C-alpha atoms as a printed R data frame, in Angstrom:
    type eleno elety resid chain resno       x       y       z
1   ATOM     1    CA   MET     A     1 119.070 129.110  84.259
2   ATOM     2    CA   GLN     A     2 119.733 125.800  82.512
3   ATOM     3    CA   THR     A     3 116.670 123.552  82.244
4   ATOM     4    CA   LEU     A     4 117.018 119.765  82.123
5   ATOM     5    CA   ARG     A     5 114.267 117.148  81.741
6   ATOM     6    CA   PRO     A     6 115.804 113.740  82.515
7   ATOM     7    CA   ALA     A     7 113.883 110.890  80.880
8   ATOM     8    CA   THR     A     8 115.142 108.083  83.156
9   ATOM     9    CA   ALA     A     9 116.037 107.631  86.784
10  ATOM    10    CA   LYS     A    10 119.716 107.243  85.869
11  ATOM    11    CA   GLU     A    11 119.642 110.484  83.905
12  ATOM    12    CA   MET     A    12 118.136 112.269  86.914
13  ATOM    13    CA   ALA     A    13 120.844 110.899  89.194
14  ATOM    14    CA   GLU     A    14 123.561 111.926  86.728
15  ATOM    15    CA   ALA     A    15 122.148 115.441  86.369
16  ATOM    16    CA   LEU     A    16 122.144 115.875  90.154
17  ATOM    17    CA   ARG     A    17 125.710 114.585  90.433
18  ATOM    18    CA   ALA     A    18 126.965 116.869  87.675
19  ATOM    19    CA   ALA     A    19 125.355 119.952  89.225
20  ATOM    20    CA   ALA     A    20 126.659 119.063  92.697
21  ATOM    21    CA   GLU     A    21 130.206 118.634  91.410
22  ATOM    22    CA   LYS     A    22 130.024 122.182  90.018
23  ATOM    23    CA   LYS     A    23 128.389 123.394  93.246
24  ATOM    24    CA   GLN     A    24 125.435 124.701  91.251
25  ATOM    25    CA   SER     A    25 122.171 125.510  92.981
26  ATOM    26    CA   ILE     A    26 119.244 123.379  91.788
27  ATOM    27    CA   ARG     A    27 115.529 124.015  91.425
28  ATOM    28    CA   LEU     A    28 113.875 120.606  91.527
29  ATOM    29    CA   GLU     A    29 110.195 120.222  90.644
30  ATOM    30    CA   GLY     A    30 107.637 118.343  88.558
31  ATOM    31    CA   ALA     A    31 105.003 120.509  86.873
32  ATOM    32    CA   GLY     A    32 105.691 123.558  89.070
33  ATOM    33    CA   SER     A    33 102.151 123.582  90.449
34  ATOM    34    CA   LYS     A    34 103.331 124.255  94.005
35  ATOM    35    CA   ARG     A    35 105.551 127.278  93.439
36  ATOM    36    CA   ARG     A    36 103.144 129.301  95.610
37  ATOM    37    CA   MET     A    37 103.283 126.709  98.402
38  ATOM    38    CA   GLY     A    38 105.893 126.432 101.143
39  ATOM    39    CA   GLY     A    39 107.865 129.512 100.154
40  ATOM    40    CA   PRO     A    40 108.993 130.750  96.723
41  ATOM    41    CA   PRO     A    41 111.707 128.833  94.875
42  ATOM    42    CA   ALA     A    42 115.044 130.608  95.189
43  ATOM    43    CA   PRO     A    43 116.949 131.616  92.039
44  ATOM    44    CA   ALA     A    44 118.948 128.612  90.830
45  ATOM    45    CA   GLU     A    45 121.584 127.813  88.235
46  ATOM    46    CA   VAL     A    46 119.999 124.501  87.149
47  ATOM    47    CA   HIS     A    47 116.288 123.705  86.766
48  ATOM    48    CA   LEU     A    48 115.617 119.959  86.968
49  ATOM    49    CA   SER     A    49 112.142 118.889  85.924
50  ATOM    50    CA   ALA     A    50 110.859 115.387  86.583
51  ATOM    51    CA   ALA     A    51 107.958 115.842  84.114
52  ATOM    52    CA   ALA     A    52 109.449 113.385  81.586
53  ATOM    53    CA   LEU     A    53 109.476 110.603  84.192
54  ATOM    54    CA   ASP     A    54 105.812 109.786  83.612
55  ATOM    55    CA   ARG     A    55 105.540 106.035  83.056
56  ATOM    56    CA   LEU     A    56 103.456 103.361  84.769
57  ATOM    57    CA   ILE     A    57 105.918 100.861  86.267
58  ATOM    58    CA   GLY     A    58 103.599  98.197  87.653
59  ATOM    59    CA   TYR     A    59  99.976  97.716  88.572
60  ATOM    60    CA   ASP     A    60  98.106  94.563  89.570
61  ATOM    61    CA   PRO     A    61  94.626  95.565  90.745
62  ATOM    62    CA   ARG     A    62  94.325  92.299  92.708
63  ATOM    63    CA   ASP     A    63  97.154  93.416  94.992
64  ATOM    64    CA   LEU     A    64  95.770  96.943  95.560
65  ATOM    65    CA   THR     A    65  99.213  98.449  94.867
66  ATOM    66    CA   ILE     A    66 100.594 100.555  92.057
67  ATOM    67    CA   SER     A    67 104.054 101.886  91.092
68  ATOM    68    CA   VAL     A    68 104.558 104.943  88.860
69  ATOM    69    CA   GLU     A    69 107.274 107.385  87.956
70  ATOM    70    CA   ALA     A    70 107.300 110.652  89.858
71  ATOM    71    CA   GLY     A    71 106.526 112.901  86.876
72  ATOM    72    CA   MET     A    72 103.232 111.191  86.048
73  ATOM    73    CA   PRO     A    73 100.361 113.698  86.270
74  ATOM    74    CA   TRP     A    74  98.274 113.005  89.359
75  ATOM    75    CA   ARG     A    75  95.056 112.913  87.293
76  ATOM    76    CA   VAL     A    76  96.526 110.130  85.100
77  ATOM    77    CA   LEU     A    77  97.337 108.075  88.185
78  ATOM    78    CA   THR     A    78  93.831 108.508  89.633
79  ATOM    79    CA   GLU     A    79  92.184 107.729  86.292
80  ATOM    80    CA   THR     A    80  94.276 104.567  85.965
81  ATOM    81    CA   ALA     A    81  93.118 103.327  89.366
82  ATOM    82    CA   ALA     A    82  89.521 104.464  88.853
83  ATOM    83    CA   ALA     A    83  89.234 102.278  85.755
84  ATOM    84    CA   HIS     A    84  89.387  99.341  88.213
85  ATOM    85    CA   ARG     A    85  87.153 101.004  90.826
86  ATOM    86    CA   GLN     A    86  90.188 101.748  92.990
87  ATOM    87    CA   MET     A    87  91.544 105.021  94.391
88  ATOM    88    CA   ILE     A    88  94.325 106.844  96.231
89  ATOM    89    CA   PRO     A    89  92.132 108.999  98.497
90  ATOM    90    CA   LEU     A    90  94.546 111.894  99.069
91  ATOM    91    CA   ASP     A    91  92.515 114.724  97.435
92  ATOM    92    CA   PRO     A    92  95.612 116.945  97.086
93  ATOM    93    CA   PRO     A    93  95.213 120.671  96.433
94  ATOM    94    CA   GLY     A    94  95.741 121.606  92.814
95  ATOM    95    CA   ALA     A    95  95.348 117.986  91.704
96  ATOM    96    CA   ALA     A    96  94.497 118.890  88.114
97  ATOM    97    CA   ALA     A    97  97.991 120.276  87.510
98  ATOM    98    CA   ALA     A    98 100.071 118.269  90.016
99  ATOM    99    CA   THR     A    99 102.476 115.413  89.441
100 ATOM   100    CA   VAL     A   100 102.808 112.341  91.645
101 ATOM   101    CA   GLY     A   101 106.216 113.457  92.865
102 ATOM   102    CA   GLY     A   102 104.953 116.927  93.729
103 ATOM   103    CA   VAL     A   103 102.059 115.525  95.772
104 ATOM   104    CA   VAL     A   104 104.396 113.252  97.714
105 ATOM   105    CA   ALA     A   105 107.212 115.786  98.084
106 ATOM   106    CA   ALA     A   106 104.743 118.223  99.654
107 ATOM   107    CA   ASN     A   107 102.980 115.479 101.691
108 ATOM   108    CA   CYS     A   108  99.684 116.717 100.300
109 ATOM   109    CA   SER     A   109  96.312 115.468 101.421
110 ATOM   110    CA   GLY     A   110  92.759 116.711 101.486
111 ATOM   111    CA   PRO     A   111  89.434 116.273 103.227
112 ATOM   112    CA   ARG     A   112  89.536 112.460 103.328
113 ATOM   113    CA   ARG     A   113  92.710 112.538 105.406
114 ATOM   114    CA   ARG     A   114  90.558 111.919 108.490
115 ATOM   115    CA   LEU     A   115  89.707 108.394 107.306
116 ATOM   116    CA   TYR     A   116  92.619 107.459 105.038
117 ATOM   117    CA   GLY     A   117  95.585 109.497 106.221
118 ATOM   118    CA   ALA     A   118  98.053 111.799 104.426
119 ATOM   119    CA   ALA     A   119 100.579 110.943 101.713
120 ATOM   120    CA   ARG     A   120 102.942 109.446 104.289
121 ATOM   121    CA   ASP     A   121 100.255 106.870 105.054
122 ATOM   122    CA   GLN     A   122  99.553 105.969 101.406
123 ATOM   123    CA   VAL     A   123 103.139 105.668 100.154
124 ATOM   124    CA   ILE     A   124 104.637 102.206 100.631
125 ATOM   125    CA   GLY     A   125 107.869 102.682  98.691
126 ATOM   126    CA   VAL     A   126 109.973 105.205  96.801
127 ATOM   127    CA   ARG     A   127 113.035 105.390  94.602
128 ATOM   128    CA   ALA     A   128 115.074 108.575  94.701
129 ATOM   129    CA   ALA     A   129 118.189 110.093  93.158
130 ATOM   130    CA   THR     A   130 120.748 111.801  95.412
131 ATOM   131    CA   LEU     A   131 123.328 114.512  94.824
132 ATOM   132    CA   ASP     A   132 126.154 111.963  94.675
133 ATOM   133    CA   GLY     A   133 124.505 110.302  91.678
134 ATOM   134    CA   ALA     A   134 123.147 107.295  93.544
135 ATOM   135    CA   LEU     A   135 119.680 105.754  93.249
136 ATOM   136    CA   ILE     A   136 118.278 104.723  96.627
137 ATOM   137    CA   GLN     A   137 115.262 102.481  97.294
138 ATOM   138    CA   SER     A   138 113.002 102.446 100.346
139 ATOM   139    CA   GLY     A   139 110.001 100.190 100.951
140 ATOM   140    CA   GLY     A   140 108.540  98.080  98.201
141 ATOM   141    CA   MET     A   141 105.295  96.875  96.666
142 ATOM   142    CA   VAL     A   142 103.675  95.297  99.731
143 ATOM   143    CA   VAL     A   143 101.682  97.227 102.321
144 ATOM   144    CA   LYS     A   144 103.445  95.822 105.392
145 ATOM   145    CA   ASN     A   145 107.071  96.323 104.344
146 ATOM   146    CA   VAL     A   146 109.679  96.657 107.103
147 ATOM   147    CA   ALA     A   147 112.853  96.064 105.117
148 ATOM   148    CA   GLY     A   148 115.582  98.728 105.435
149 ATOM   149    CA   TYR     A   149 115.274 102.314 106.627
150 ATOM   150    CA   ASP     A   150 111.903 104.037 106.324
151 ATOM   151    CA   LEU     A   151 113.285 106.704 103.992
152 ATOM   152    CA   GLN     A   152 110.023 107.229 102.179
153 ATOM   153    CA   LYS     A   153 108.573 108.940 105.227
154 ATOM   154    CA   LEU     A   154 111.638 111.179 105.427
155 ATOM   155    CA   LEU     A   155 111.418 112.172 101.739
156 ATOM   156    CA   THR     A   156 107.635 112.611 101.863
157 ATOM   157    CA   GLY     A   157 107.064 116.269 102.740
158 ATOM   158    CA   SER     A   158 110.691 117.321 102.179
159 ATOM   159    CA   PHE     A   159 109.789 119.571  99.212
160 ATOM   160    CA   GLY     A   160 112.700 118.228  97.175
161 ATOM   161    CA   THR     A   161 115.281 119.570  99.629
162 ATOM   162    CA   LEU     A   162 116.914 116.156 100.221
163 ATOM   163    CA   ALA     A   163 116.744 114.127  96.982
164 ATOM   164    CA   ALA     A   164 114.769 113.762  93.759
165 ATOM   165    CA   LEU     A   165 111.887 111.305  93.788
166 ATOM   166    CA   VAL     A   166 111.966 109.214  90.602
167 ATOM   167    CA   SER     A   167 109.238 106.680  91.375
168 ATOM   168    CA   VAL     A   168 106.581 106.098  94.027
169 ATOM   169    CA   ASN     A   169 104.614 103.026  95.137
170 ATOM   170    CA   PHE     A   170 101.150 103.449  96.639
171 ATOM   171    CA   LYS     A   171  98.629 101.267  98.375
172 ATOM   172    CA   LEU     A   172  95.158 101.547  96.898
173 ATOM   173    CA   ALA     A   173  91.659 101.417  98.369
174 ATOM   174    CA   PRO     A   174  88.414 100.213  96.790
175 ATOM   175    CA   MET     A   175  86.108 103.018  95.661
176 ATOM   176    CA   PRO     A   176  82.849 103.206  97.608
177 ATOM   177    CA   GLU     A   177  79.671 102.063  95.854
178 ATOM   178    CA   ALA     A   178  78.226 105.579  96.168
179 ATOM   179    CA   GLU     A   179  78.973 108.883  97.891
180 ATOM   180    CA   ALA     A   180  76.971 111.806  99.219
181 ATOM   181    CA   THR     A   181  77.510 115.054 101.082
182 ATOM   182    CA   PHE     A   182  75.349 116.191 103.989
183 ATOM   183    CA   ALA     A   183  75.527 119.970 104.600
184 ATOM   184    CA   LEU     A   184  74.324 121.521 107.843
185 ATOM   185    CA   ALA     A   185  74.172 125.292 108.492
186 ATOM   186    CA   TYR     A   186  74.697 126.985 111.858
187 ATOM   187    CA   PRO     A   187  74.517 130.618 113.019
188 ATOM   188    CA   SER     A   188  77.815 130.511 114.955
189 ATOM   189    CA   GLY     A   189  81.130 128.757 115.037
190 ATOM   190    CA   GLU     A   190  80.404 127.456 118.530
191 ATOM   191    CA   ALA     A   191  77.196 125.762 117.356
192 ATOM   192    CA   ALA     A   192  78.959 124.253 114.324
193 ATOM   193    CA   SER     A   193  81.861 123.039 116.497
194 ATOM   194    CA   ALA     A   194  79.467 121.398 118.940
195 ATOM   195    CA   ALA     A   195  77.655 119.648 116.076
196 ATOM   196    CA   CYS     A   196  80.964 118.448 114.656
197 ATOM   197    CA   ALA     A   197  81.977 117.008 118.036
198 ATOM   198    CA   GLN     A   198  78.654 115.212 118.244
199 ATOM   199    CA   VAL     A   199  79.171 113.604 114.828
200 ATOM   200    CA   LEU     A   200  82.680 112.499 115.768
201 ATOM   201    CA   ARG     A   201  81.440 110.937 118.993
202 ATOM   202    CA   GLY     A   202  78.640 109.074 117.254
203 ATOM   203    CA   ALA     A   203  78.470 105.802 115.318
204 ATOM   204    CA   LEU     A   204  78.758 107.402 111.858
205 ATOM   205    CA   ILE     A   205  82.114 107.104 110.087
206 ATOM   206    CA   PRO     A   206  82.395 110.021 107.648
207 ATOM   207    CA   SER     A   207  85.176 109.949 105.109
208 ATOM   208    CA   ALA     A   208  85.519 113.715 105.601
209 ATOM   209    CA   ILE     A   209  84.097 116.393 107.865
210 ATOM   210    CA   GLU     A   210  84.825 120.023 106.962
211 ATOM   211    CA   LEU     A   211  83.766 123.328 108.486
212 ATOM   212    CA   LEU     A   212  83.379 126.427 106.291
213 ATOM   213    CA   ASN     A   213  83.063 129.866 107.825
214 ATOM   214    CA   PRO     A   214  80.347 132.131 106.320
215 ATOM   215    CA   ALA     A   215  82.755 133.775 103.843
216 ATOM   216    CA   ALA     A   216  83.946 130.412 102.512
217 ATOM   217    CA   ALA     A   217  80.414 129.000 102.375
218 ATOM   218    CA   ALA     A   218  79.259 131.993 100.341
219 ATOM   219    CA   ARG     A   219  82.197 131.611  97.988
220 ATOM   220    CA   PHE     A   220  81.254 127.972  97.392
221 ATOM   221    CA   GLY     A   221  77.652 128.958  96.552
222 ATOM   222    CA   LEU     A   222  76.142 127.810  99.885
223 ATOM   223    CA   VAL     A   223  74.292 129.781 102.561
224 ATOM   224    CA   GLU     A   224  76.306 132.520 104.234
225 ATOM   225    CA   GLU     A   225  76.540 130.783 107.600
226 ATOM   226    CA   TYR     A   226  78.908 128.318 109.241
227 ATOM   227    CA   VAL     A   227  78.437 125.140 107.208
228 ATOM   228    CA   LEU     A   228  79.466 121.664 108.297
229 ATOM   229    CA   LEU     A   229  80.093 119.280 105.366
230 ATOM   230    CA   VAL     A   230  79.870 115.583 106.164
231 ATOM   231    CA   ARG     A   231  81.087 113.291 103.367
232 ATOM   232    CA   ALA     A   232  79.822 109.707 103.373
233 ATOM   233    CA   GLY     A   233  80.620 106.682 101.246
234 ATOM   234    CA   GLY     A   234  79.073 103.231 101.023
235 ATOM   235    CA   ASN     A   235  75.927 101.510  99.791
236 ATOM   236    CA   SER     A   236  72.467 103.056  99.824
237 ATOM   237    CA   ARG     A   237  71.702 101.809 103.338
238 ATOM   238    CA   VAL     A   238  74.805 103.522 104.700
239 ATOM   239    CA   LEU     A   239  73.917 106.813 103.005
240 ATOM   240    CA   ASP     A   240  70.338 106.585 104.226
241 ATOM   241    CA   ARG     A   241  71.554 106.136 107.778
242 ATOM   242    CA   PHE     A   242  73.605 109.332 107.475
243 ATOM   243    CA   ALA     A   243  70.470 111.114 106.302
244 ATOM   244    CA   ARG     A   244  68.457 109.811 109.308
245 ATOM   245    CA   GLU     A   245  71.133 110.738 111.853
246 ATOM   246    CA   LEU     A   246  71.775 114.185 110.357
247 ATOM   247    CA   PRO     A   247  68.246 115.603 110.330
248 ATOM   248    CA   GLY     A   248  67.856 118.904 108.517
249 ATOM   249    CA   ALA     A   249  70.955 118.361 106.345
250 ATOM   250    CA   SER     A   250  70.918 119.163 102.648
251 ATOM   251    CA   ARG     A   251  71.972 116.101 100.641
252 ATOM   252    CA   LEU     A   252  74.255 116.512  97.628
253 ATOM   253    CA   GLU     A   253  75.070 113.712  95.216
254 ATOM   254    CA   GLY     A   254  76.522 113.143  91.794
255 ATOM   255    CA   GLU     A   255  78.280 116.041  90.074
256 ATOM   256    CA   GLU     A   256  76.998 118.552  92.651
257 ATOM   257    CA   HIS     A   257  78.766 116.526  95.384
258 ATOM   258    CA   ALA     A   258  81.965 116.116  93.343
259 ATOM   259    CA   ALA     A   259  82.170 119.764  92.317
260 ATOM   260    CA   LEU     A   260  81.776 120.969  95.903
261 ATOM   261    CA   TRP     A   261  84.655 118.806  97.126
262 ATOM   262    CA   ARG     A   262  86.900 119.954  94.293
263 ATOM   263    CA   ARG     A   263  86.334 123.524  95.467
264 ATOM   264    CA   VAL     A   264  87.104 122.534  99.051
265 ATOM   265    CA   GLU     A   265  90.279 120.694  98.005
266 ATOM   266    CA   ASP     A   266  91.487 123.643  95.888
267 ATOM   267    CA   PHE     A   267  90.608 126.350  98.389
268 ATOM   268    CA   ALA     A   268  94.223 127.327  99.115
269 ATOM   269    CA   PRO     A   269  95.753 127.195  95.589
270 ATOM   270    CA   ASP     A   270  92.722 128.956  94.125
271 ATOM   271    CA   ALA     A   271  93.062 131.747  96.672
272 ATOM   272    CA   ALA     A   272  96.839 131.979  96.091
273 ATOM   273    CA   ALA     A   273  96.212 132.631  92.387
274 ATOM   274    CA   ARG     A   274  95.465 136.230  93.424
275 ATOM   275    CA   PRO     A   275  98.802 138.113  93.602
276 ATOM   276    CA   GLU     A   276  98.202 139.661  97.030
277 ATOM   277    CA   ALA     A   277  96.589 136.686  98.741
278 ATOM   278    CA   ALA     A   278  98.119 134.649 101.564
279 ATOM   279    CA   ILE     A   279  96.843 131.499 103.229
280 ATOM   280    CA   VAL     A   280  97.892 130.318 106.659
281 ATOM   281    CA   ARG     A   281  97.635 126.664 107.682
282 ATOM   282    CA   ALA     A   282  96.800 126.362 111.375
283 ATOM   283    CA   GLY     A   283  97.030 123.196 113.460
284 ATOM   284    CA   PHE     A   284  95.103 123.300 116.717
285 ATOM   285    CA   PRO     A   285  93.544 121.175 119.496
286 ATOM   286    CA   MET     A   286  90.102 119.982 118.498
287 ATOM   287    CA   GLN     A   287  88.411 121.949 121.268
288 ATOM   288    CA   SER     A   288  89.798 125.172 119.744
289 ATOM   289    CA   LEU     A   289  87.988 124.785 116.394
290 ATOM   290    CA   ALA     A   290  85.510 127.642 116.929
291 ATOM   291    CA   LYS     A   291  88.196 129.901 118.449
292 ATOM   292    CA   VAL     A   292  90.528 129.483 115.489
293 ATOM   293    CA   MET     A   293  87.787 129.976 112.917
294 ATOM   294    CA   ALA     A   294  86.710 133.172 114.681
295 ATOM   295    CA   LEU     A   295  90.203 134.624 114.057
296 ATOM   296    CA   ALA     A   296  89.781 134.415 110.268
297 ATOM   297    CA   GLN     A   297  89.798 137.753 108.439
298 ATOM   298    CA   GLY     A   298  88.378 136.201 105.273
299 ATOM   299    CA   PRO     A   299  87.248 132.796 104.028
300 ATOM   300    CA   ALA     A   300  88.416 129.828 106.099
301 ATOM   301    CA   VAL     A   301  88.102 126.065 105.680
302 ATOM   302    CA   ALA     A   302  88.825 123.580 108.482
303 ATOM   303    CA   ARG     A   303  89.504 119.839 108.460
304 ATOM   304    CA   ALA     A   304  87.198 119.668 111.433
305 ATOM   305    CA   GLY     A   305  88.045 116.061 112.218
306 ATOM   306    CA   ASN     A   306  91.814 116.610 112.057
307 ATOM   307    CA   GLY     A   307  92.480 119.911 113.794
308 ATOM   308    CA   LEU     A   308  93.700 121.758 110.700
309 ATOM   309    CA   ALA     A   309  92.407 124.964 109.097
310 ATOM   310    CA   TRP     A   310  93.326 127.167 106.153
311 ATOM   311    CA   LEU     A   311  92.691 130.874 106.707
312 ATOM   312    CA   GLU     A   312  92.816 133.331 103.796
313 ATOM   313    CA   TYR     A   313  94.158 136.838 104.391
314 ATOM   314    CA   PRO     A   314  93.856 139.841 102.049
315 ATOM   315    CA   ASP     A   315  97.635 140.251 101.773
316 ATOM   316    CA   ALA     A   316 100.914 138.862 103.064
317 ATOM   317    CA   PRO     A   317 101.535 141.465 105.823
318 ATOM   318    CA   SER     A   318  98.081 140.731 107.268
319 ATOM   319    CA   ALA     A   319  98.830 137.019 107.202
320 ATOM   320    CA   ALA     A   320 102.210 137.534 108.906
321 ATOM   321    CA   ALA     A   321 100.416 139.410 111.721
322 ATOM   322    CA   GLY     A   322  97.765 136.682 111.794
323 ATOM   323    CA   LEU     A   323 100.455 134.068 112.391
324 ATOM   324    CA   HIS     A   324 101.328 135.633 115.736
325 ATOM   325    CA   THR     A   325  97.673 135.944 116.729
326 ATOM   326    CA   LEU     A   326  97.118 132.264 115.959
327 ATOM   327    CA   HIS     A   327 100.208 131.249 117.907
328 ATOM   328    CA   ALA     A   328  98.990 133.276 120.860
329 ATOM   329    CA   ALA     A   329  95.722 131.323 120.627
330 ATOM   330    CA   GLY     A   330  97.585 128.012 120.865
331 ATOM   331    CA   ALA     A   331  97.682 127.112 117.149
332 ATOM   332    CA   ARG     A   332 100.816 126.025 115.246
333 ATOM   333    CA   ALA     A   333 100.696 127.989 112.023
334 ATOM   334    CA   PRO     A   334 103.003 128.520 109.045
335 ATOM   335    CA   LEU     A   335 102.211 130.774 106.112
336 ATOM   336    CA   GLU     A   336 101.721 127.964 103.589
337 ATOM   337    CA   TRP     A   337 100.475 129.606 100.333
338 ATOM   338    CA   THR     A   338 101.154 133.092  98.972
339 ATOM   339    CA   GLY     A   339 100.377 134.951  95.780
340 ATOM   340    CA   ASP     A   340 103.082 136.131  93.452
341 ATOM   341    CA   ALA     A   341 103.180 139.620  95.006
342 ATOM   342    CA   ALA     A   342 104.328 138.379  98.436
343 ATOM   343    CA   PRO     A   343 107.826 139.553  99.471
344 ATOM   344    CA   ALA     A   344 110.469 136.837  99.210
345 ATOM   345    CA   ASP     A   345 111.809 137.636 102.701
346 ATOM   346    CA   LEU     A   346 108.411 137.385 104.381
347 ATOM   347    CA   GLU     A   347 108.385 135.551 107.725
348 ATOM   348    CA   ARG     A   348 106.542 132.311 106.981
349 ATOM   349    CA   TRP     A   349 107.213 130.069 109.966
350 ATOM   350    CA   PRO     A   350 107.784 132.183 113.091
351 ATOM   351    CA   ASP     A   351 107.813 129.342 115.618
352 ATOM   352    CA   PRO     A   352 108.999 126.049 114.088
353 ATOM   353    CA   GLY     A   353 109.820 124.462 117.458
354 ATOM   354    CA   PRO     A   354 112.670 122.114 118.377
355 ATOM   355    CA   ALA     A   355 112.167 119.835 115.348
356 ATOM   356    CA   LEU     A   356 113.830 122.409 113.095
357 ATOM   357    CA   ASP     A   357 117.310 121.593 114.409
358 ATOM   358    CA   ALA     A   358 116.848 117.906 113.604
359 ATOM   359    CA   MET     A   359 115.517 118.795 110.165
360 ATOM   360    CA   ARG     A   360 118.623 120.886 109.459
361 ATOM   361    CA   GLU     A   361 120.902 118.039 110.517
362 ATOM   362    CA   VAL     A   362 119.128 115.685 108.115
363 ATOM   363    CA   LYS     A   363 119.489 118.308 105.365
364 ATOM   364    CA   LYS     A   364 123.250 118.391 105.946
365 ATOM   365    CA   LEU     A   365 123.481 114.615 105.563
366 ATOM   366    CA   PHE     A   366 121.815 114.669 102.140
367 ATOM   367    CA   ASP     A   367 122.839 118.122 100.904
368 ATOM   368    CA   PRO     A   368 125.737 119.609 102.926
369 ATOM   369    CA   LEU     A   369 126.139 122.594 100.574
370 ATOM   370    CA   GLY     A   370 122.437 123.479 100.570
371 ATOM   371    CA   LEU     A   371 122.076 123.178  96.770
372 ATOM   372    CA   LEU     A   372 118.634 121.542  96.530
373 ATOM   373    CA   ASN     A   373 115.564 123.780  96.633
374 ATOM   374    CA   PRO     A   374 116.871 126.237  99.226
375 ATOM   375    CA   GLY     A   375 114.150 128.065 101.153
376 ATOM   376    CA   ARG     A   376 111.340 125.741 100.015
377 ATOM   377    CA   LEU     A   377 110.321 124.729 103.556
378 ATOM   378    CA   HIS     A   378 108.743 128.023 104.620
379 ATOM   379    CA   GLY     A   379 112.069 129.810 104.223
380 ATOM   380    CA   ARG     A   380 113.749 127.758 106.960
381 ATOM   381    CA   ILE     A   381 115.588 125.037 104.960
């Protein structure tokens, strides 16, 4: 396999055009940190890495916007914003090794999605290279931009199956004055789910609310019970109000708080580092939180305020069977992360629904020969 590392957007566009003219299959990625996510990369004739596209294009902290090339390491982007007490609150899994383009291409987000949204909500503009050698622009550097087609939302989450991201523009948010975590333990999923619903109905506005089953809580060094994690940000009065309205909660701050949320964010990629492991992402109605968590065969972590959960299985065949059990329970569930020992032909998305046909039509418009990252969307595209 030929490996190319274009250093400019034009070089990326030219590399795509040259490969397409020869009808060569292309593996497109940044740092490769998501090879265990979304289905394994298929063998390809050309490997295009965006890692050399790592420059800061523009940043004016007064405007709360930033533009960077897609190969910039995610940690460099967050450190650049943090120097001005600003943030992109996506909390993507595997952030330490990810690139900006990889985070956006996989539409990654983490616990703070409840308050701030996913990557699609933070991206205000992109530039991308297509297989015909063109560079296309969507959006811009203002938050309310309605010019042209909203292609950035189409490319966000496409796993590089449509075009190559070469730069991304984000809106930023001010960092809170302080943060704290309030952890509450419960003997059952039903009790934890009821407590979560009570928090969501109340006046508190958590930046994240996660539910760990006993196996996940034990793995994270907490009590071996169902644990509800409520993340709060603001001044001392705000944090003290959380403490008053969550009686009996353990309060974590500083590095203890930060380290816990890193483990929550990296739950899936850390589990997938084991060759046999498999992690299913389940979307479900909020009232089904306890039911879905009860189906876990191992550690499980839920975005309790968003209706999403990640369930770890001991091996890929167990996860494939678990997919059907979750679907029968009313959850929408693909097999999102797998260890290196998982079979390449494993069923990863048994019930994609009617949207799959539309997705395939869009794929044909951008990539009629299916050259870009085939199989990267759970084996379906």
